[in-house]
N, C-alpha and C positions, 0 to 999 in steps of 0.2 A: 504494500500500500504506500502511495506517495505521501511525502510529508504534508503537503497542503491538504490532502484528504484527511489526515489525522487531525490537523488543526481545525478542520471544518466539522469535526465530530461533536462540537459543542460539549467539551469535556466537563463543564460545570454541571451537566445534567447526567453524567454517566459514572456511577460509583465503581464500575468495573475498571475504569481508566484511572489508575492512581498516578501514572506517569507515562511519559514517552520521551525518549532521548535523554533522560536523566541518568547520570552515572551512578554506579553503586556507591552506597555510603561506606565510609571507612574511618579509621582512627588516626590517619596521617594528617597532622595539622599543617595546612598550607598558608595560614595567615602570615607567618613571618616571611618577609621578602615579597609579598604579593603587591600588585598594583591596585590601590584603592580607587574605587569608582564612587565613593561617597561624596556628597556635596549637592550642588544645584543641578537639577535635571529639568528638561522641558517636560511639561505635564498638561494633560487635559483629562477632565472627568466627564464621562459619558453616562447617560441615564441607564444604559444597558449594554451588554456585549455587542448587540447588533445595532447600536446607535451610530448616528453619523458623526464624523469627525468635526470638532469645533475649533475654537481658538486655543492656541497654546499659551500657557502661563509657565511659571517656574515653581518648583517645590523642592524641598530638601529630602535627600535620601541618606540614611534611613529615616523613616518617619511615617506616621499614619496621616492619610489625607483627612481623616475625621477630626484631627486636631489642627490641621493646617489650612484647609481650603474654605471651610465654613459653609460649603454647599451640601455636604453630606455629614451629618453630625453624629457623635457617639450615641449609642443606645444601650441601656443596661437591662438585661433580664437574667434571672437566676436559672430556673428550670425550664420555663416556657420558651419556645422559639419566638423570635420577634415578628414572625409572619405565620400564616396558617397552612402553607403547603405541606403535604404529606411526603415523607421520604420516598424517593430521592429527589423530589421536585424542589425547585427554588422559584422565587417570585420573578415575574416578568420585569418589575421595577428593580433593576439589579445594577447598582452603581459600578462602573468599570473605569479603572484608572489606566492611562497610557503614559508610560515613562519613556523618554528618549534622550539619548546623548551620544555625542561622538567621542571616541577614544582613540588615541594614537597607539597603535600596536608597536612596541619597541622593536627596532630592527634587529637587535641582538637575539631576539627570540626565533630567528630563522632556523628552521629544521627542528624546532621543539614542539612539544605537545602543548596546546594553549587551551585553558579551561576557564570558564566563567562560573563564579560561585555567587548565588543569591542567598544571603543568610537566612531570610525568612520572608514569605509573602502571604498575605491573607486575602482570599483563601485559595484561589487558583491562579497559577502563574503560567503564562504563555510567552515564550522567548523567540524573538526574531532578531537576526543579526544580518546587516546589509541586505535587508528585505527578504531574507530566506528564513523559513520556519526551522527552528532548532530543537524545540522540545516543550514539554508540558510537565508541570509538577503540582501536586497537592500536598497537604500537610503544612499548616501555617507556622509551625514552630521548629522546623528543621531545615538545614541548608539544602539547596538543590544545585547540582553541578552539571555543566554541559560542555562537551568537547567542541571547541570552535575551530579546530585546526584546519578543517576543510572549507571554512567560510570567511576566514580573515587572512590577511597577508601582512607579515611583519614588515614594518617600515611605512605602512599605509594607515590612514585613519579607517575606523570601522564605526558603523552606526548600530548601536544597541537599543532595541525596543523591548520593553518589558510591559506586558499587558496583565493587569491584575483584576480578576473578577471577584467581587465581594461575596456574593452568595452562590452556593453550589450544593450538590449532594453532600460534599464534605462538611458543610456547615452543620448538618444534622448530627455529626459526631464531634463537633467542637462547641458544644452547648455547655459552657464551662463557668457559669456564675462569675462573669466579669463583663466589662464593657465590650460591646461589639465594635471593633475598629476595622479598618481596611488600609492596605498599603504595603509598602516594602519596609518591614519593621526592623530588620537587621542589616548589617553592612553588605555591600556588593563589592566583589573584588575579582581581579583577573590575575591568573598566575600561569607560569609555564614550567614544564618539567622536561627532562630528557625523554626521548622516546622510550628508553628503558627506565622504568620507574617502580617505586614501591606502591603497590596497590592497596596494601593494608599491613598493619603491624598489630599483633596481639601480645600484650605483656601480662604475665602472671607471676606475681612476686609473693612468696610465702614468708610468714613471720620468722621462720627459721633460717632465712637467707637464701633459699632456693629461688632462682630466677629463671624463667623460661620465656623466650621471645620467639613467636611464630611470625614469619614474614611471607607475604604473597607478592609476587613479582609479575609484571606484565610488560609487554613491548607494544607500542602503538602501531608498529609495522606488522604485527601478527606473531609469527613464531619467535621465540626467544633466541637470542644469539648464544652461541656456545661459550662456555667458560665463565659466565657471570657468577658472582658469589656475594654473600652478605657477611658483614662483620658488625660487631657491637662492642661498645665500651661503656662501662658504668663507673663514673667518677675516675676514669683513667684505667680501670681494670678491664681487660679484654674478656669477652665472652667466648666460650668454646663452641665450635660448630658441632651439632648433633649428627655425627656421621651415620649412625644407624638410621635415623629418620631420613637423611638425604639419600641413602642407598635404597630404602623402600620407595621413596618418591621417584627416583630415577627409573624404577622398573615400569612406571606408567608413562611411557613415552608420549602417548597421545595428549595427556594433560600437560606434561612438562614442556612440550613444544610451544604451548601458548600461555600457560599459566604456571609459573614456577613457585615452589615453596621451599623455605629454608627454616631451620630451627636452631636457635642459639641457647646455650645453657651456661649458668655459673652458680656457684654457691658462695655467698658473701659471708665471711666470717665476722662475728661480733656485730651483726647488723642491728641498727636502731629501728625497731618496728614503728609503723605508722599507726596512730590512733587520733581521735579528735582532740585529745588532751596533749598529745605529743606528735604533731604532724611532721615527722621526719621524712624528707624527700631526698632522692638520689637522682642525679642527672644521667640519663641514658641517651646515647647517640647510636642510631642504627644506620649503617652505610651500605648502599648497594654499589657493587663494583662491576666494571666491565672486565673482560678477560685480561686486559693489560694492566689491571690494578687501579686504573683511574676511577674516580667516584662519579657515578651517574646520578645518584639521588641520596638524600639523607632524611632521617626523621628523628626529631628530638622529643623526648618524653621525660616527665618527672615521675619517678617511680616511688611508690610507697609499699613497703613490705608489711603485709597484714593478711590475716585469715578471717573469714566470716563463715560461720556455720550455725546450724540449729541442732542443739543437743537436747532431746526430749522436749520440754516446753520452755527452753531458754534460747535466746539469740545470743551468740557468743562472738565477740571480737577479740582475736588473739587469745582465745581460751577463756576470756572473762565475760561474765554476764554484765552487760552495761545497761544503764538507764537511758532511754531515748527521751530526751527533753527537747521536743521538736516543735517546729512551726511550719505551717503551709505557706509557700511563697509563690506569688505571681511575678512575672516581669512587668513592672509598672512604674510610671512616672507621671506626676500630676500635670506636666506641661506637654509631654511628648507621647503619652499613652503607653504603647507597648514597647517603645524604643528606650533602651537603657545603655549607659556607657559603662566602661570598666570601673570608672571612679564611682558611679552610682552603685554598682554591685558590691564593690569593696566597702562602701559606706553602709550598705545593708548588713553585710556580714559582720562588720565591726560592731554595729549596734547590737546585733544578736549575741555576739560573743560576750560583750560587756554585760549583758543581762542574763547570762547563764544558759543560753540555748546551745545545744551541741548537735542538733540535727535539723535537716530541712527536707520537706517533701515538696517536689517541684510541681506544685498543683497548677494546672492538671495537664502538663505537657513538658517536654524537655525545655529547660530554660536556656538562655543565651550560653554558648559554650564557655565564655569567660567565667561564668559563675562556678563551674566545676574546677577550673584552674585555681580559683580563689578558695574554694572549699578544701581542695587538697592542701593548699598553703597554710590557711588559717586554722583548719581543723574542724570539719563538720562531717557527720554521717549523713549521707544523702539517700533518700528514696527517690529514684529517678522514675518519673511517671510518663507513660506514653500519652500522646495527644489523642485521647479517645474519651469522649463523654457524650452520650446520646440521651441525655436526661429526659427530654420531652417525649422521645419515642424509643426509650431504652428497650422495652420488651420486644417490639417488632424487629429492631435492628440486630439484637444480639445473635439471632439465628438466621439472619437474612444472608443467603449465600452471595448476594450482590455486594455486600459490605465486607465479606470475609477477606478479600485481598487487601483492603485498606487496613483492617485490624493487624494482619501479619506484617504488612509493609511498615506501619507506624512503629510497632513494637520492635521489629528487627532493626530498623534503621536507627532507633534510639540506642539499642544495645551496641550496634556496630560503631557508632560515634563515641560513646561514653565508656566503653568497657575497660579502658586503661586507667581510669581514675580511681585511686584508692578510696576516695571519699564516697564513691557509690558502693553501698553495701547491699542494697535491695533493688530489684526491678519491680515496677508496678505496671500492671496491664491497662491502667486507665482509671476512670472514676465514674461512678453512678451511670453505668451502662447495662444494668441487669447482669445476666450471666448466660452465655451461650457458646455455640461452637466456635465463634470467632475468637473468644478468649482462650478456649482450649487449644486451638490451632496455634495461636501466638505463643502460648506458654510452652507448647511442645517445641517450637523453634528455639526458644530461649534456653530451655533445659539442654538441648542438643549443643547449642553454640557456646553457652557459658554455664557450666555446672558449678562454678565457684561461688555463686551468689543465690540466695533464696528469692522467690517470687511472692509478691503479695497482690491481692485484689479483693477489695471489700465486698464486691458483689458476689464473688464466688463463695465466700465464707459466711455471709450474713444469716443464712437460714440455720446453719449448724457450725458453730465455731470449732468443733472438734472433728469435723468431717475430713478424713485424710484423702478422699478421692477427688477433691476439687482442686482447681488450679490456684491455690494459695497456700503457701507454706506457713503463713502467719495469720492468726485471727486478728483482723484489723477493722473492728467495727467503727461506726460513726456515732458519736454522742450517746454511747451506752451509759446508763446510770452506773456509777462506780459500784453500787451495791450488786448489780448484776455481774459485773466483772469479778468481784470478790467471790460471789457465790459460785461462779463457774470455776474459778481457780481452786476452790475448796471442795468441789463436787466429786473429785476423783475421776472425772471424765475428760479433763483437759489434755489435749494432745499437742498443742502448738503455743508459741508465745502469744500473749495478748498485748498488742501495741495498737492503740486506737489511731486510725489514720486521720480522724478529726475528733476533737473534743474541746470543751470550754470555748464556746462561740463568743468572739470578742466584739460583739456589736454594741456600740455605744458604751454606756456605763455598765460593765459586765464582768465576766470571769469570776463570779462568786463561787465559793467553796473550792477554789483551786488548791489551797493548802490542804484541805481535808482530802481531796482526791489523791494528792501525792502522799499523804500520810498512809492512805490505804494501799497505794501502789508499793510503797517501800516496806510495808509490813506484810505483804502477801506474795509468797513465791508464785511465780507464773505470770505476774503482771510486770510489765517493763516500761510503761510510759505511753507516749503518744505525741500527736502533733496538734497544737492549738490552731484553731481556725480564726484568724490567719494573721499574716504579718502586716498587711497594708489596710488602711482606710483608702479606698480607691476614689477619693475625691478629685475631680478635675477642676483646675482653676478656671473660673468662668467670670467674664465681665457681666455685671448686673445690668448695664444699660442696654446691651444688645443680645445677651444670652449666649454668646459664642465662646468657645474655648480661647484662652489667652494665647496658647501656643508657646513656641520656644522663647519668645521675648518676655516671658513672665517671671524670670528669675528676679528675686528681690521683692516680689509682691506677696510674700507670705513669710511668717516667722513664728516659731513656737506653736505651730498648729493653727495659726490664725491667718486668714486671708486679709489683705490690705483693704482699706475702705474702697467701696465701689466694686469689690470682687467678692466671690464666695466659692466655697467648695461645692461643686455640683454633684448630685447623685441622680439616680434614676428618675426620669420625668422632667428634669430641669432643661432638657434640650428639645422639649416639645413632643416627646414620644407619647403615643397613645397606649402602647404596650410596654410596660416596664415594671420593675420590682422595687422601686423607691430606694430607700436608704439601706436596703439589705446589702448593698455594695460597700457600706461603711462598717466593716466588721473586723478591723485589724487591731493589733497591739501597738501600732504607731499611727500617727496622723499622716496625711498625704505628703507632708514635707519631712517625714521620718522622725518627727519629735516623739519621744516615747510617751505613751499613755501611762497613767499611774499603775496599771496592772504589771507593767514591766518591772517595777520595783518589787512587787509581790513575787513575780517569777524569779527575780534575781536572788531573793532570800531563800526561796524554796530549793533552788538549784545550787546554792552556795557551796563552794569547795570546803568551807570551814563552818562547823556548827559548835555551839556551846550547850552544855547542860550543867545544872547546878542542883545539888541536893545533899542534905546531911553534911553540909560544910565542905563538900568536894566539888571542885570545878574541873570539868572535863572539856578538852578540845578534841573534836572529831574531824578526821580527814575523810570527806565524803566523795573523794575522787576514786576513779577505778585504776589509774595507772601512774599517777604523779604524786610526789611528795609535796610538802609545803614550802620547800626552799625558794620557790619563785615568788613568795608572798612576804610582805612586811605588815606590821600591825601596830595598833595603839589602843590602850585601854581608856575607856571613858566611863566615869561614874556619875550618874544623874540622881540628884536628891530632890525630894518633893518641894523643898523650900526655895528652889531656883538655883542651887549650887551645882556646878558641873566641874569635875576634876578629871584631869588626864594624866596618863603615865605611859612610858614606853612599854611595849610588849615584845617578848621573845617567843616566837612560835616553836613548839617542840618538834623534834624529828619524828614524825608520825607516818607510817606507811599507809598506802591507800587502803581505805576501809577500816582503819584502826583508830584508836583513841589513846589519849594520854592525859593524866592528871597534871594540873599546873597549880602553883600557889596563887591564892587570891591576891590581886595586886593592891587591894585596899582592905582595911578592917571593915567588917560589915557594920554599917551605921544603924542607929535606931530609926524606925519608921520606914516609909516606902523608899526604896532605892533600886536602881537599874544599872546593870553592868553591860556595856556594849564593847565589842571588839571591832574596831574599824580596820578592815583588811584592805590592803592596797597592793598593787604590783610592786615588787622589789626592784625590778629592772624593766627596761623596755621590752614589751612583747610586740609581736607583729600586729596585734589588734588593740594595743593600749600602751601609751607611754608610761614610764616610771611614775608611780604615785597615783595611778588611776584606781578609783574606789571599786572594789570587787564585791564586797558584801558587808553587812552590819549585823552580825549575829548578836542577840541580846538575851540576857536572863535577868529575872528578878532576884535580888539578894534579900531585901527586907520587905515585909508585907506592909500594906497601908494601914495606918492607924486611923480609925474613924474620927473625924473632926467632931468636937462637941457641938451640939445644936446651939447656935447663937441665942443668947438670952435677949428678950426684949430690952431695948435700951432707948435712951432719948435719941431722937433722930427726926427726920422730917415726917410729919404726919402723913398717913395714907390718904391720898386724895383720889376720888373717883369722879368720873364725869356722869351725866344723867343716865347713861346706859350701863353704869356700874363697871366701867373700864378704867384701868389705872391711868392716872395722869402723872407724867414724869418729864422733867425738863429735857432729858436727852433722848426721849422716845417720841417718834411721830406717829406710831401706831402701837396701841397697847398690846400687851401679851394676851393671846387667846389660844384656844385649843387648835391643834393641827393634826389631822389624820390622813392627809393626802400629800403626795409628792408629784411633781411634774413627771408623768410616766416615762420610764426608761424604755428603750427598744424592747428589752425583755418583758417589761410590764405590758407593753402594747401587744406584742406578738404572742405572749404567753397567756393573754386573756385577763390578766389582773386589772388592767386599766379599765376595761369595759365593766367589770364588776364594781370597781370603785365609782365609776360614773353612774351606774345604776343605783348605787347606794346614796349618791349625792354627796360624796365626801369632798368633792372639788368646790362645793358651794354651800358649806355648812351655814345654817342660820342659827344664831345664838338667841336663846330666850332666857332672860334672867328669872330665876325661881325664888331666890332669897338673897338678901343682903343684910348682914348684921354686924354689929361691933361687939367685940369681946375684949374689953379693956382697950389696949392700944392696937389690938389686932382687928382686922376687918375680914370677914368671911363672905365670899361671893359664890353662890351656887347658880349654875346655868345648865340649861338643857339644850342639846343639839339634836334635831330630828334627822334621821337617816332612813334609807329604804329598808333597813334591817332592824329598826327599832331605835328608841332614843338613847343618847349618850349623856350621862350625868357627869358634869365637870365641876369640880370644886377648887377654888383658889383661896388661900389664906395668906394675907399680907400682914407682915409683922415688922415694925421698925426695929432695926438693930444698929449697933454702933457704926456710923458711917454709911448706912444704907438701908436696904429693905430685903427681908427674907420672904421668899414666896414658896409656899408648900402647895402642891397640886395633886389631884387624883382625878382619874377618869374611869368610869364604869362602862365597859363595852358590852353590849348584849351578845348572846351566843351567835346571833346571825352575822355579826361582824367578825368572822373567823380568820380574816387575812387582810388586814389593812396595811397601808404603807408605813405609817409611823404613828406614835402617840407622843405628843409633846407640845411644846409652846412655840409660837412664832410672834415676833415683834419687829418693829422697824425703828432705826435710830435717825438722829439728825444727821445732816451732811457734815463732812469734814473728818469723820473718824475713819481714817484710811489705812491703818496698820493694825494687824491682828497679831498679838503675842499669846501663845497658849502653852499649857502644860498638858501633854497627852501624846497621842500617836501622831506621827508626821515625819517629815514636813509634807509628804505627799497625801493626796486624797486617799481616804480609807473608809471602809464600811464593815459592818459586823462580820460578813463572810468573806471579806477581802482586806485583811488588816495585818497579815504577817510581814509585809514589806515596809511597814511604817513603825519604826522603833519609838518607844516612849521617850520623850525628851522635852526640852524647852525650845519652842520653835517660834519663828517670826516671819511673816510675809505681808506684803501689801495686799489689801483686800482684793484688788483687781487681779492678783495672781493666784487667788484661791480657787477661782472658778475654772473648771475643765471644759474646753470648748469642743465637746463631742459634736460631730458634724450636724446631727439633728439635735437642737437644743432639748435638754432633759435634765432631770435631777443630777446634780454633780457638785463637786467641791466639798463634800462632807469630810469631817475628821472624826475618827472613832476614838473612844476611850479618853475623852477630854475631861480633865478635872477642873480647870479654870482657864479663863482667857481675859484679855484686855483689848479693848478697841480704843485707839488713841488718835489724837490729832497731832500735827507737827509741834504744837506748843505743849504737848504732854498732858493735855486735858482729855477726858473721855470717861469710859466706864469699865468696870471689872465685874465679871460674873464668876461666882464660885458654885460649882455643881455639888449637890449633896452626894452624888455617886457618879463615877465616870459615865459619860453619855456620848451620844452622837450629836455633833454640832456642825452647823453649816452657816457660813457668812458670805453673802455675795450681794450683787446689786439688783437681783431680779426676784420677783415673787414667783411662786410656783405656776400661777396662771400665765405670767409673762412667758415663761419657758414653754409651757404646753401649747400656747397659741402660735408659736413661731416655728416655721419650717427651716429657717436658716438664721445664722447669727447676724446677718446684715439687717434683719427685721427687728432685732432687739434694741430697746432703748434703755440704757442703764438708769436706775433710779439714783437720786443724789445721795441718799443715805444707804444704810446697810439693812438687808433683810436677814434676820437672825433666827435660826431654828435651834431649839434645845430639845432633844428627843430622849425620852426615857427608854423608848424602844423604837427600833428602825428595822424595817424589813430588809433581809438580805437581797443581794442582786441576782444571784443565780446566773443561768445562761439560757433562759427559756425561749429566747428568740429562735434558737435552733439547738435543742438539747435539754438536759435536765434543768428543772427549776432549782432554787436554793433548797437546802435541807430543812426539815421540819423545825429544827432547833433555832433557825434564823427567821421563822415566821412570827408575826405579831398576833398573839392569841387574844381571844375575848377574855373578859374578866376585869378586875380592878388593877389599874396601873398607878403607881405613886412615884412622884419625883419632887425634888426641891432644888432651889437655887437662890443665891444671894446676889443682889445687884448693888454695886457701890459706885459712887462717883469718884473719879480720880481727883 
């Protein structure tokens, strides 16, 4: 069949056509020394592949036209497709980008093999060079290569035209809970090789130092020349040729005439094994020689010696059972969409490393190849996932023979590209695509080609975690309640490691019970961790005035997670889409600009390499690592007393082996009253991911218990003054303290159904009815009743003048019907000018009852405007857990102090709950001049109910009588 006929097949409608003219994938990196074609290209956007040519403009490659042109904008859907056509059909309205540029083919490439590499194109790529059709490729997240030797002439210019069709049959298996973009998203390059070249190199390096290198050789002219051979050198040490393998290979003359194979071996003495904690790499050079000894081709690799195996129900790395503290990661940038640079990726991994993550799942496709180089270097375990997700039509596609070639093609090409990376420890067959023959076929290919790594696929194991007949070596459920995981591990039926491919959904103010989850994992053999969903909030920076993406020129228009005035973080629906899934795209542990959310500090402490315990006068230091000692760390002791005193002293970390503990002397005498001992742990030297002195963790233990403060006796002070509605009048308050049972719903509250219940109960608009007001000496008692849809709530306030202020004792009686409210506490508002909060309690980061491990008790201070956390959709945020007292002050040191009768949940910001609930974006919020203050006796946990388990029962606010007290004083 002629080339032009193949191009005319309308490949965007044919699932059987995965490629044509595309070269085989391999692990030989041709990026070094290649000619980059990145930069400005001629471009036009057509309404469909059959549309008429229009006017040429310019666009940047790599990049998505959905963030550059403004004519076809991003669209977000989670599971549903953005249009209604049934597989394999695609819509008639099908934006198609045509990219064209001229390139001068170097004259010195005469006689060489010339190859075009397109790093990634979404979703169908058609290549023409000098007007001739060259090839077709699908798979939006792997490179496609084409041999141009017959269509270009060295020394002459060539015209390269790349046509990218946005929608296709392939779109149905790229339905991956992210923005739909289109364009050429990774670099385009041109390279040349000798006609005799290395077609592939496979490196297998064991932790005992055994190294095997398998090489495949081809010649562009056809039959291989006589006498070629391959050599290898590892850090200057020569590899020996496997003569037995070569003798067997030479017996098959038919194969060796056209496709040669060679094997090299060596055993490295005293090798330093690779792990995520100790990412030791060795430089390997593989050289292909002609018969005269001259070098025809070379391939460079960074080798990590390590073993991965499953033994019973444990995943082992170098023989050790390791915890997988992972995160799911997309290739994402708030300005360029799917296009990321090496610096972007390094910054991603540096942030993850600093916050205790040791693993990445490349959700839900092979990431940019540079990411794997960085994971090798910095130290991450990688679950490499194939570009397969058929979420909306999963059941139909899993067994559809028309899609079987695509399943095998995508999985096998991923393995061929990434097999030499020590960071890759598991292959994943894709995501949320049901389970069928396509997965089994792909798994069979992988097991044959690479028996050194296990395979996982959630869809294969979801019906029975212990089933040994399915194509998953790991039980990798999604959002399984930790109770179910523990029960399975204790059932006696477990056959595989349980490592959740997704857990703890990070949408908005979320990730409740993360510490409880890890306490269960670490105390239950058979459980080894999982991957938080996910790394990014996928907000795209958008101009408010015209609703378009800002594009590449937006650097500097955001900081600390906040978009500049006139801009906002866009989520689903913000680009005029009628089919979308809203803010479900904003579910990461970092904001779109990579600013860490408060949950990152929670994770850092849970994953800390050093922990402390204290009991019966014995202080223990625990090394929680798998392979490394504590010599790379330095530390300092810090003692916090309730009276505001903080004392520091140098700390010497003991010589503790991985997984072991050592007793150390107390650095301070145990004082009377409440006291907390913190070990501030930092890097002792420069690390690849952190300079010397970078904070690693802040483990803390309580030394002395709190002594209950005596109840302040009534004393002379300002008389209690009430307004006609029996509300407190105070010179520093603009809104009197009243009962609060509601919070601006979090994403978990909304999607978990709690917000709807609270609305039905009327908790967002409580109406206060005064029942009784009476004076009891200097005290004043006010009893009020609040009507709700589940019965009345009786609220009592007792105001008592005390020395320097006012004591408030409160109680609230919740009827049985109010079995799960957001909070029980007090809310009031202050005058303007009180702009700094100092508090004694947990901090300095936001914390909540079920997410407080990462916030040590101490004396903290922040401007009020920095207390609020700008989750992409405004919601409850900025709370601090376990607060004992706080001061709100003005620059002249005037203000107010509140002392709580018992540690409670406190929030101080510029917005009422109804302000936050009414806004879809932060540009719609208008800060109030004063402070809105919540003092909660009980506050509901956060959970992860937007996609996963809700909070645990112990963090729910139950019906019954709640009592709390606080004392208000003027500075």
